[in-house]
Structures are given as structure tokens and as C-alpha cells.
Backbone as JSON Lines, residues from 0, in Angstrom:
{"i":0,"aa":"M","n":[96.16,92.73,76.9],"ca":[96.85,91.69,76.63],"c":[96.49,90.43,77.19]}
{"i":1,"aa":"A","n":[96.22,89.66,77.11],"ca":[95.88,88.62,77.91],"c":[97.01,87.37,77.68]}
{"i":2,"aa":"L","n":[97.66,86.93,78.94],"ca":[98.87,85.57,78.6],"c":[97.87,84.77,78.77]}
{"i":3,"aa":"S","n":[98.7,83.78,77.88],"ca":[98.45,82.86,78.04],"c":[98.95,81.04,79.08]}
{"i":4,"aa":"D","n":[98.31,80.74,79.24],"ca":[99.15,79.21,80.26],"c":[100.28,79.52,80.17]}
{"i":5,"aa":"F","n":[101.12,79.86,78.89],"ca":[102.48,79.14,78.55],"c":[103.0,80.29,79.03]}
{"i":6,"aa":"D","n":[102.69,81.05,78.67],"ca":[102.55,82.72,78.75],"c":[103.09,82.97,80.35]}
{"i":7,"aa":"R","n":[101.98,82.27,81.36],"ca":[102.2,82.75,82.73],"c":[103.65,81.49,83.38]}
{"i":8,"aa":"E","n":[104.07,80.8,82.68],"ca":[104.43,79.85,83.24],"c":[106.02,80.56,83.3]}
{"i":9,"aa":"L","n":[106.27,81.15,82.15],"ca":[107.15,81.37,80.73],"c":[108.32,82.43,82.09]}
{"i":10,"aa":"I","n":[107.0,83.56,82.61],"ca":[107.43,84.49,82.8],"c":[107.65,84.03,84.77]}
{"i":11,"aa":"A","n":[106.92,83.12,84.86],"ca":[106.9,82.65,86.56],"c":[108.64,82.32,87.33]}
{"i":12,"aa":"A","n":[109.06,81.55,85.25],"ca":[110.63,80.28,85.68],"c":[111.65,81.38,85.55]}
{"i":13,"aa":"T","n":[111.58,82.55,84.78],"ca":[111.99,83.28,84.64],"c":[112.17,84.58,85.31]}
{"i":14,"aa":"Q","n":[111.65,85.08,85.86],"ca":[111.53,86.51,87.26],"c":[112.3,87.29,87.45]}
{"i":15,"aa":"S","n":[112.27,86.02,88.7],"ca":[113.73,86.13,89.59],"c":[115.09,85.26,88.35]}
{"i":16,"aa":"G","n":[115.1,85.58,87.68],"ca":[116.62,85.23,86.63],"c":[116.65,84.04,86.2]}
{"i":17,"aa":"L","n":[117.65,83.8,84.94],"ca":[118.42,83.29,83.96],"c":[118.39,82.23,84.6]}
{"i":18,"aa":"P","n":[118.88,80.95,85.14],"ca":[119.94,80.37,85.5],"c":[120.88,80.53,85.83]}
{"i":19,"aa":"L","n":[122.19,80.04,86.63],"ca":[123.88,80.91,85.53],"c":[124.05,79.26,85.73]}
{"i":20,"aa":"V","n":[124.07,79.1,83.39],"ca":[124.23,78.37,83.18],"c":[124.84,78.7,81.95]}
{"i":21,"aa":"A","n":[125.37,77.35,81.02],"ca":[125.86,78.46,79.51],"c":[125.34,78.01,78.64]}
{"i":22,"aa":"R","n":[123.54,77.23,78.47],"ca":[122.81,77.81,78.73],"c":[121.31,77.43,78.95]}
{"i":23,"aa":"P","n":[121.07,79.28,79.07],"ca":[120.2,79.68,80.4],"c":[118.86,79.08,79.31]}
{"i":24,"aa":"Y","n":[118.47,79.41,78.65],"ca":[117.8,79.24,78.08],"c":[116.81,77.68,77.17]}
{"i":25,"aa":"E","n":[118.1,77.05,77.38],"ca":[117.64,75.34,76.9],"c":[116.96,75.22,78.47]}
{"i":26,"aa":"A","n":[117.5,75.32,79.34],"ca":[117.17,74.89,80.75],"c":[116.08,75.41,81.4]}
{"i":27,"aa":"V","n":[115.47,76.79,81.24],"ca":[114.14,76.7,81.18],"c":[113.67,76.36,80.73]}
{"i":28,"aa":"G","n":[113.67,75.89,78.62],"ca":[112.75,74.92,78.19],"c":[112.33,73.9,79.21]}
{"i":29,"aa":"A","n":[113.9,72.88,79.11],"ca":[113.27,71.62,79.77],"c":[112.73,71.56,81.78]}
{"i":30,"aa":"M","n":[112.58,73.02,81.79],"ca":[111.52,72.93,83.15],"c":[109.69,73.13,82.39]}
{"i":31,"aa":"L","n":[110.24,73.71,81.42],"ca":[108.84,74.03,80.74],"c":[108.18,73.1,80.0]}
{"i":32,"aa":"G","n":[109.32,72.25,79.34],"ca":[108.76,71.06,78.56],"c":[108.56,71.52,77.39]}
{"i":33,"aa":"V","n":[109.57,72.9,77.22],"ca":[109.76,72.82,75.53],"c":[110.72,73.44,75.15]}
{"i":34,"aa":"S","n":[111.39,73.27,73.99],"ca":[112.48,73.36,73.74],"c":[113.18,75.4,73.98]}
{"i":35,"aa":"G","n":[114.06,75.14,73.91],"ca":[115.28,75.92,74.46],"c":[114.51,78.0,73.46]}
{"i":36,"aa":"E","n":[114.95,76.76,71.88],"ca":[114.65,77.71,70.86],"c":[112.43,79.22,70.93]}
{"i":37,"aa":"Q","n":[111.97,77.93,71.94],"ca":[110.95,78.49,71.72],"c":[110.67,79.1,72.89]}
{"i":38,"aa":"V","n":[111.16,78.94,73.5],"ca":[111.24,80.11,75.11],"c":[112.39,81.39,73.82]}
{"i":39,"aa":"R","n":[113.41,81.27,73.98],"ca":[113.88,82.42,72.94],"c":[113.27,83.48,72.01]}
{"i":40,"aa":"E","n":[112.11,82.61,71.52],"ca":[111.33,83.24,70.49],"c":[109.97,83.94,70.81]}
{"i":41,"aa":"R","n":[109.13,82.8,71.91],"ca":[108.4,83.74,73.25],"c":[108.9,84.89,73.46]}
{"i":42,"aa":"L","n":[110.55,84.41,74.61],"ca":[110.37,86.23,74.86],"c":[110.82,87.55,73.93]}
{"i":43,"aa":"G","n":[111.19,86.66,73.14],"ca":[111.2,87.8,71.97],"c":[109.73,88.25,71.45]}
{"i":44,"aa":"E","n":[109.19,87.72,71.24],"ca":[107.62,87.95,71.32],"c":[107.23,89.57,71.92]}
{"i":45,"aa":"M","n":[107.82,88.59,73.42],"ca":[106.86,89.82,74.8],"c":[107.58,90.2,74.75]}
{"i":46,"aa":"L","n":[108.53,90.75,74.26],"ca":[109.89,91.65,73.91],"c":[109.16,93.13,73.24]}
{"i":47,"aa":"A","n":[109.03,92.36,72.02],"ca":[108.42,93.61,71.23],"c":[107.05,94.25,71.26]}
{"i":48,"aa":"E","n":[106.03,93.23,72.3],"ca":[104.53,93.71,72.06],"c":[104.65,94.29,73.23]}
{"i":49,"aa":"G","n":[105.6,94.06,74.24],"ca":[105.0,94.84,75.61],"c":[105.07,94.45,76.29]}
{"i":50,"aa":"L","n":[105.14,93.43,76.99],"ca":[104.55,92.71,77.39],"c":[105.83,92.93,78.33]}
{"i":51,"aa":"I","n":[107.22,92.6,77.98],"ca":[108.14,92.86,78.76],"c":[108.66,93.77,78.48]}
{"i":52,"aa":"R","n":[109.38,94.53,79.78],"ca":[110.3,95.4,78.99],"c":[111.96,95.64,78.26]}
{"i":53,"aa":"R","n":[112.32,94.29,79.49],"ca":[113.79,93.7,79.01],"c":[114.23,92.42,79.71]}
{"i":54,"aa":"I","n":[115.52,91.97,79.42],"ca":[116.28,91.3,79.23],"c":[117.51,91.74,79.4]}
{"i":55,"aa":"G","n":[117.93,91.49,80.42],"ca":[119.22,92.15,81.39],"c":[120.04,91.56,82.38]}
{"i":56,"aa":"A","n":[121.33,91.89,81.68],"ca":[122.38,90.81,83.54],"c":[122.43,92.31,84.2]}
{"i":57,"aa":"V","n":[122.44,91.87,85.41],"ca":[122.87,92.22,86.59],"c":[124.51,91.5,87.28]}
{"i":58,"aa":"P","n":[124.67,92.25,87.53],"ca":[126.02,91.83,87.48],"c":[126.39,92.21,89.28]}
{"i":59,"aa":"N","n":[127.62,91.26,90.1],"ca":[127.42,91.8,91.39],"c":[128.22,92.41,91.88]}
{"i":60,"aa":"H","n":[129.2,93.94,91.1],"ca":[130.5,93.82,91.2],"c":[131.31,93.51,91.92]}
{"i":61,"aa":"Y","n":[130.74,93.62,93.31],"ca":[131.09,93.55,94.02],"c":[132.45,91.77,94.0]}
{"i":62,"aa":"K","n":[131.11,90.84,93.63],"ca":[132.26,90.29,93.03],"c":[133.53,89.75,92.64]}
{"i":63,"aa":"L","n":[132.87,91.09,91.63],"ca":[133.5,90.98,90.18],"c":[135.5,91.47,90.53]}
{"i":64,"aa":"G","n":[135.15,92.22,91.95],"ca":[136.02,93.42,91.97],"c":[136.21,94.22,92.46]}
{"i":65,"aa":"Y","n":[135.54,95.47,92.17],"ca":[134.97,96.88,91.42],"c":[133.97,96.84,92.8]}
{"i":66,"aa":"T","n":[134.71,97.48,94.65],"ca":[134.4,97.84,95.76],"c":[134.34,99.29,95.67]}
{"i":67,"aa":"A","n":[135.26,100.06,94.25],"ca":[134.66,101.5,95.06],"c":[133.22,101.76,93.49]}
{"i":68,"aa":"N","n":[131.54,102.31,94.1],"ca":[130.71,101.96,93.51],"c":[130.23,103.68,93.55]}
{"i":69,"aa":"G","n":[130.71,104.12,92.76],"ca":[130.54,105.83,92.79],"c":[129.18,106.18,91.47]}
{"i":70,"aa":"M","n":[128.23,106.84,91.97],"ca":[126.61,107.26,91.17],"c":[127.19,109.26,91.02]}
{"i":71,"aa":"T","n":[128.42,108.79,90.21],"ca":[128.25,110.53,89.9],"c":[127.56,111.18,89.42]}
{"i":72,"aa":"V","n":[127.2,112.54,89.58],"ca":[126.17,113.11,89.48],"c":[126.07,114.25,88.83]}
{"i":73,"aa":"W","n":[125.23,115.24,87.7],"ca":[126.3,116.51,86.99],"c":[125.25,117.58,86.84]}
{"i":74,"aa":"D","n":[125.59,118.93,87.11],"ca":[124.5,119.78,86.43],"c":[125.02,120.21,85.32]}
{"i":75,"aa":"V","n":[123.54,119.69,84.09],"ca":[123.9,119.4,82.78],"c":[123.22,120.43,82.01]}
{"i":76,"aa":"A","n":[123.83,121.25,80.9],"ca":[122.78,122.19,80.27],"c":[121.72,121.26,79.78]}
{"i":77,"aa":"D","n":[120.16,121.53,80.02],"ca":[119.42,120.8,79.88],"c":[119.11,120.38,78.12]}
{"i":78,"aa":"D","n":[119.69,121.61,77.11],"ca":[119.36,121.31,75.66],"c":[120.27,120.19,74.95]}
{"i":79,"aa":"R","n":[121.81,119.88,75.96],"ca":[122.34,118.95,75.65],"c":[122.37,117.57,75.91]}
{"i":80,"aa":"I","n":[121.67,117.38,77.35],"ca":[121.48,116.27,78.45],"c":[121.27,115.12,77.11]}
{"i":81,"aa":"D","n":[120.59,114.89,76.35],"ca":[119.92,114.05,75.61],"c":[122.01,113.45,74.68]}
{"i":82,"aa":"E","n":[122.27,114.11,74.67],"ca":[123.39,113.74,73.47],"c":[124.43,113.99,74.5]}
{"i":83,"aa":"L","n":[124.67,114.85,75.39],"ca":[125.96,113.85,76.51],"c":[125.67,112.47,77.4]}
{"i":84,"aa":"G","n":[124.58,112.45,77.83],"ca":[124.01,111.25,78.46],"c":[124.82,110.09,77.78]}
{"i":85,"aa":"A","n":[124.36,109.87,76.68],"ca":[124.3,109.01,75.56],"c":[125.87,108.22,75.58]}
{"i":86,"aa":"M","n":[126.54,110.22,75.45],"ca":[128.22,109.5,75.42],"c":[128.36,109.21,76.78]}
{"i":87,"aa":"V","n":[127.89,109.58,77.62],"ca":[128.85,108.98,79.27],"c":[128.18,107.85,78.71]}
{"i":88,"aa":"G","n":[126.86,107.26,79.24],"ca":[126.28,106.23,79.07],"c":[127.38,104.78,77.92]}
{"i":89,"aa":"A","n":[127.41,105.57,77.04],"ca":[128.5,104.07,76.12],"c":[130.02,104.57,76.52]}
{"i":90,"aa":"L","n":[130.59,105.61,77.74],"ca":[131.85,104.97,78.45],"c":[131.87,103.65,78.76]}
{"i":91,"aa":"P","n":[133.61,103.1,78.84],"ca":[133.39,101.6,79.46],"c":[133.26,101.92,80.46]}
{"i":92,"aa":"G","n":[133.21,102.17,81.99],"ca":[133.39,102.67,83.53],"c":[131.34,102.12,84.06]}
{"i":93,"aa":"V","n":[130.83,102.86,82.48],"ca":[129.56,103.35,82.99],"c":[128.73,102.04,82.76]}
{"i":94,"aa":"S","n":[127.84,102.04,83.91],"ca":[126.79,100.61,83.8],"c":[125.32,100.72,83.56]}
{"i":95,"aa":"H","n":[125.12,102.91,84.16],"ca":[123.77,103.4,83.62],"c":[124.34,104.58,84.04]}
{"i":96,"aa":"C","n":[123.22,105.28,82.76],"ca":[123.7,106.46,82.94],"c":[122.07,106.81,82.26]}
{"i":97,"aa":"Y","n":[121.13,108.13,83.64],"ca":[119.48,108.95,82.89],"c":[120.07,110.01,83.35]}
{"i":98,"aa":"R","n":[119.06,110.26,82.97],"ca":[118.69,111.0,83.32],"c":[116.96,112.06,84.62]}
{"i":99,"aa":"R","n":[117.43,112.49,85.98],"ca":[116.92,112.84,86.73],"c":[116.12,114.55,86.76]}
{"i":100,"aa":"P","n":[114.7,114.46,87.39],"ca":[114.74,115.78,87.11],"c":[116.01,116.68,88.67]}
{"i":101,"aa":"R","n":[115.43,118.25,88.25],"ca":[116.43,118.54,89.54],"c":[115.53,118.72,90.76]}
{"i":102,"aa":"A","n":[115.39,119.06,92.07],"ca":[114.82,119.05,92.65],"c":[115.67,121.63,93.08]}
{"i":103,"aa":"L","n":[115.51,121.56,92.88],"ca":[116.36,123.13,93.39],"c":[115.58,123.35,94.25]}
{"i":104,"aa":"P","n":[115.86,124.51,95.06],"ca":[117.73,124.95,95.46],"c":[118.64,123.94,95.75]}
{"i":105,"aa":"V","n":[118.17,122.71,96.23],"ca":[118.98,121.89,97.03],"c":[119.47,121.02,96.48]}
{"i":106,"aa":"W","n":[119.23,120.48,94.87],"ca":[119.39,119.6,94.12],"c":[119.78,119.99,92.69]}
{"i":107,"aa":"P","n":[120.76,120.21,92.47],"ca":[120.65,121.12,90.71],"c":[121.07,119.96,89.91]}
{"i":108,"aa":"Y","n":[121.78,118.49,89.86],"ca":[122.16,117.3,89.19],"c":[120.49,117.15,88.15]}
{"i":109,"aa":"N","n":[120.92,116.95,87.05],"ca":[119.53,116.06,86.68],"c":[121.0,115.01,85.2]}
{"i":110,"aa":"L","n":[121.45,114.79,85.14],"ca":[121.7,113.07,85.0],"c":[122.92,112.59,85.82]}
{"i":111,"aa":"F","n":[122.96,111.21,86.29],"ca":[123.46,110.7,86.81],"c":[124.27,109.46,86.33]}
{"i":112,"aa":"A","n":[125.1,108.9,86.29],"ca":[126.13,108.1,85.63],"c":[127.14,107.74,86.32]}
{"i":113,"aa":"M","n":[126.28,105.74,87.25],"ca":[126.75,105.19,87.49],"c":[128.16,104.32,87.17]}
{"i":114,"aa":"V","n":[129.56,105.04,88.19],"ca":[130.49,104.23,87.73],"c":[131.26,103.6,88.75]}
{"i":115,"aa":"H","n":[132.18,102.57,88.53],"ca":[132.76,100.95,89.4],"c":[134.05,101.02,89.03]}
{"i":116,"aa":"G","n":[134.69,101.1,89.72],"ca":[136.66,101.0,90.01],"c":[136.58,99.93,90.97]}
{"i":117,"aa":"R","n":[138.04,99.98,91.48],"ca":[138.38,98.85,92.39],"c":[139.2,99.21,93.1]}
{"i":118,"aa":"S","n":[139.1,101.38,93.51],"ca":[139.27,102.07,93.66],"c":[138.52,103.36,94.34]}
{"i":119,"aa":"R","n":[138.39,104.18,95.22],"ca":[138.19,105.58,94.84],"c":[138.97,105.94,93.88]}
{"i":120,"aa":"D","n":[139.8,106.19,93.31],"ca":[140.89,106.88,92.77],"c":[140.58,106.93,91.45]}
{"i":121,"aa":"E","n":[140.2,105.72,91.01],"ca":[139.77,104.59,89.61],"c":[138.48,105.1,89.54]}
{"i":122,"aa":"V","n":[137.85,105.74,91.14],"ca":[136.48,106.02,89.95],"c":[136.27,107.37,89.95]}
{"i":123,"aa":"E","n":[137.72,107.96,90.67],"ca":[137.28,109.45,90.69],"c":[138.08,110.21,89.44]}
{"i":124,"aa":"R","n":[139.03,109.15,88.8],"ca":[139.83,109.37,87.02],"c":[139.0,109.26,85.93]}
{"i":125,"aa":"Q","n":[137.73,108.32,86.49],"ca":[136.92,108.39,85.2],"c":[135.78,109.18,85.81]}
{"i":126,"aa":"A","n":[136.01,110.07,87.09],"ca":[134.22,110.96,86.74],"c":[135.44,111.64,86.21]}
{"i":127,"aa":"V","n":[136.77,112.52,86.77],"ca":[137.41,113.57,85.78],"c":[136.88,113.41,84.64]}
{"i":128,"aa":"Q","n":[137.51,112.33,83.63],"ca":[137.32,111.77,82.22],"c":[135.58,112.69,81.1]}
{"i":129,"aa":"I","n":[134.67,111.98,82.18],"ca":[133.24,112.58,81.85],"c":[133.45,114.2,82.11]}
{"i":130,"aa":"R","n":[134.0,115.18,83.02],"ca":[133.64,115.98,83.3],"c":[134.49,116.45,82.29]}
{"i":131,"aa":"T","n":[135.36,115.94,81.68],"ca":[135.76,116.12,80.32],"c":[135.47,116.09,78.72]}
{"i":132,"aa":"L","n":[134.44,114.45,79.29],"ca":[133.49,114.76,78.14],"c":[132.29,115.7,78.17]}
{"i":133,"aa":"L","n":[132.26,116.2,78.83],"ca":[130.72,117.03,78.92],"c":[131.49,118.85,79.18]}
{"i":134,"aa":"G","n":[132.77,118.87,78.88],"ca":[132.9,120.91,78.57],"c":[132.16,121.27,79.44]}
{"i":135,"aa":"D","n":[131.58,122.12,78.72],"ca":[131.45,123.5,79.01],"c":[129.96,123.66,79.26]}
{"i":136,"aa":"A","n":[129.74,122.06,78.92],"ca":[127.73,122.04,79.47],"c":[127.19,121.67,80.87]}
{"i":137,"aa":"C","n":[128.28,121.81,81.36],"ca":[128.8,120.98,82.5],"c":[129.03,122.3,83.79]}
{"i":138,"aa":"R","n":[128.01,122.22,84.54],"ca":[127.82,122.99,86.02],"c":[128.16,123.03,87.31]}
{"i":139,"aa":"G","n":[128.48,121.31,87.46],"ca":[128.85,121.67,88.46],"c":[128.6,119.84,88.25]}
{"i":140,"aa":"S","n":[129.21,119.06,89.98],"ca":[129.65,117.79,89.18],"c":[129.64,117.5,91.12]}
{"i":141,"aa":"D","n":[129.34,115.62,91.35],"ca":[129.47,115.11,93.01],"c":[129.21,113.44,92.64]}
{"i":142,"aa":"I","n":[130.86,112.69,93.83],"ca":[130.41,111.34,93.44],"c":[130.35,110.64,95.0]}
{"i":143,"aa":"L","n":[128.92,110.29,94.69],"ca":[128.07,109.41,95.55],"c":[128.26,108.51,96.0]}
{"i":144,"aa":"Y","n":[129.34,107.6,96.61],"ca":[130.0,106.87,97.07],"c":[128.1,105.51,97.37]}
{"i":145,"aa":"S","n":[128.75,103.99,96.91],"ca":[127.56,103.36,97.77],"c":[128.03,102.92,98.98]}
{"i":146,"aa":"S","n":[127.93,102.43,99.64],"ca":[127.58,102.77,101.27],"c":[126.66,100.76,101.29]}
{"i":147,"aa":"A","n":[126.57,100.52,100.81],"ca":[125.48,99.17,101.15],"c":[125.71,98.09,99.91]}
{"i":148,"aa":"I","n":[125.28,97.18,99.67],"ca":[125.28,96.66,98.15],"c":[123.2,96.07,98.77]}
{"i":149,"aa":"L","n":[122.92,96.35,96.99],"ca":[121.19,96.05,97.72],"c":[120.75,95.74,96.56]}
{"i":150,"aa":"K","n":[120.27,94.71,96.49],"ca":[119.68,93.74,95.96],"c":[118.52,94.04,95.46]}
{"i":151,"aa":"K","n":[118.58,93.88,93.58],"ca":[118.06,94.86,92.32],"c":[117.44,93.79,92.07]}
{"i":152,"aa":"T","n":[115.91,94.15,92.06],"ca":[114.85,93.21,91.31],"c":[114.05,93.93,91.12]}
{"i":153,"aa":"G","n":[112.72,93.72,89.75],"ca":[112.17,94.04,88.91],"c":[111.03,93.58,89.63]}
{"i":154,"aa":"L","n":[109.8,93.82,88.52],"ca":[108.06,93.75,89.22],"c":[108.53,92.3,89.64]}
{"i":155,"aa":"R","n":[107.9,91.56,90.4],"ca":[107.63,89.8,91.09],"c":[105.98,89.67,90.13]}
{"i":156,"aa":"L","n":[105.3,89.16,90.26],"ca":[103.74,88.99,89.31],"c":[103.73,87.18,90.24]}
{"i":157,"aa":"S","n":[102.37,87.31,90.19],"ca":[101.75,86.29,91.06],"c":[100.77,85.55,90.22]}
{"i":158,"aa":"F","n":[100.32,84.8,90.28],"ca":[99.63,84.02,89.7],"c":[98.96,82.62,89.77]}
{"i":159,"aa":"T","n":[97.79,83.7,90.02],"ca":[96.19,82.05,90.68],"c":[95.23,82.35,89.9]}
{"i":160,"aa":"E","n":[95.14,80.96,89.63],"ca":[93.87,80.66,89.32],"c":[92.31,81.12,89.58]}
{"i":161,"aa":"N","n":[91.91,81.65,87.95],"ca":[91.12,81.98,88.25],"c":[89.65,80.83,88.6]}
């Protein structure tokens, strides 16, 4: 798909994140000389066309007081992973949940769920809740705690003149 000049400007203006203001689309529009509504509309079209995959918020859990962050990993029956993964991902303390291939015999886990808490005890209580939800479909689990804050960024594009 060919990008218009406006598409390129919009991507460049938003790929590092939306401004942290009350009306971010209006702020981007002001930078580009268009209305906030035009920004919202074009971003919506770009999502529908598959030019961009998503627009999402990435909170800094540490600044919000959630300093015990654990990636819970689960060995779940393959025939139930989609159903159970959706249920785990909907839990309030889970920020993201996804399926990954096993690496047998060393790594039997195929369901990952990031859990955030203000203490390790809180994370472990949430892991017990997940374990209960998974029931007999779960054969094993572990919690991998974060030891460093990683900067999360998506794809960055650089546009040059032709």
C-alpha cells in the first residue's frame, strides 16, 4: 500500500507515542495542521487497512507502584489453551497473555501471563487464582520476576525523500 504524504507525517508524529495531554489527537492534529477528528479518522482507517496493527497504552508499572512484576508461565493442555488463555488474559492483574511454543525437554511452558503487583505476595496470590482457573488443564507453572525495566517500543520508520 502506498502511503500519502499525510500518512507519513502522521506515522512520524505518533510512532514514539501520543502526547500525554488531555486531548492527544487534537495535539497531533495541531502539529500537522489538521483537526483532531481528522487524526482519529485516518488512524482508524490505517488500522482497518492493516497499515498499523494497534494503538495502545503502555503504562510504566513501576511508576504506578507495581514493583513486583512476574511473568507467569504455564504448561497447559494444547486443546484448551485458546479458551483458557482468553480467560487468563481477562483477569484484572494480567496486562498481557499469549501462547508460545514449548522448547522440550527444557521448557514445557506454552501459556504466558504477565502479572503485576505491589509485592511478590500479591503476584503469587494472583498466580494461585490463575492456577485455580486453569484447573486440571495445567500440568506445571513458574513465575519469572522482572529484574530490570525494559523500554518497550514498536517499529520505528524513517521516511526519506525519493
